[in-house]
Steps between C-alpha positions, in 0.01 A plus 500: 500500500139561389421121515663481850287778631181353356597169656515647845217748430228323299255754654642767272282335235190591703544864401272563205665826374788384284694823547469480878595135498816576303600779735453273809713238332767755416515616864573153619757441230678821590489425881642151445765622263610763752488275808744261665216248470382291206142409417573152635626646830159654564353154519726403793595817695284587806230753434619716782839550668310627806370155593748262666523162325229600244414197285243673277669606173487839340292376204260297716428807709477734198267274297288437807451868550403545129243209520354636824468849359327378183258272695422781749424735205280249329296444824468875557387565143253211524355614832514879450419515133503852348561651844873424464735555211809274489728507201618142479792566267628773731450271802683205341788717369539667832484175695770347275726803537472595869829327590692541172722753677613247749729354237698829517510492877700178534867418500699192582754533787708205606275275292188621678207694358465833684362851453750735345587835652308666208202265566489617856473860381263449205248235583326299230184711473721784373736300287210302363314820407817628327519184295126528406547860407804411283277273298205739475261317732189717570481700816230270641742208494787709639267607783436131593877431511564815708220442751482122541712494813533713813612802289137521380351519849499875516326576173195408304501160322292421189268200521753289313778598738280428805435148369865432414619641830283261690575205274875565553475510876259200518778300330769658729374544850429134588878429461620773726625373839 
């Protein structure tokens, strides 16, 4: 399974800290092993069940959000210098993990992918954070997972979470109807 996860997530290797890299990898292995979906399914399912006839795949959206977040962080660090502190390993780990909980939200009914009853009650920011906690991810990464979507709108986001929040929505909003 490790090879399958690294095949769909080569960006995991961008994480410099080996322990953090291993924990991110283990989160994805766990999520896939406890999902109705396989790693290969993630390359073909739509990235959102909220968008009618969505042709953008889960992995295309996810990897785009990671790349956008990394590029935004690099530009910010280049332009703002020492005035801004961005932990790139935390940013990359968080960006890769923000939707890991979605794998636990899904079920297949009548041959169709849908959100399970449990998924309707416990959205992916919460299930994703629980997975991250299970594998000992630092609070800074858990914070990103918990605050990347609308659930984070009422609290304070770290710089890394702000970047990822915007990268996620930049690769989501153009496809809404």
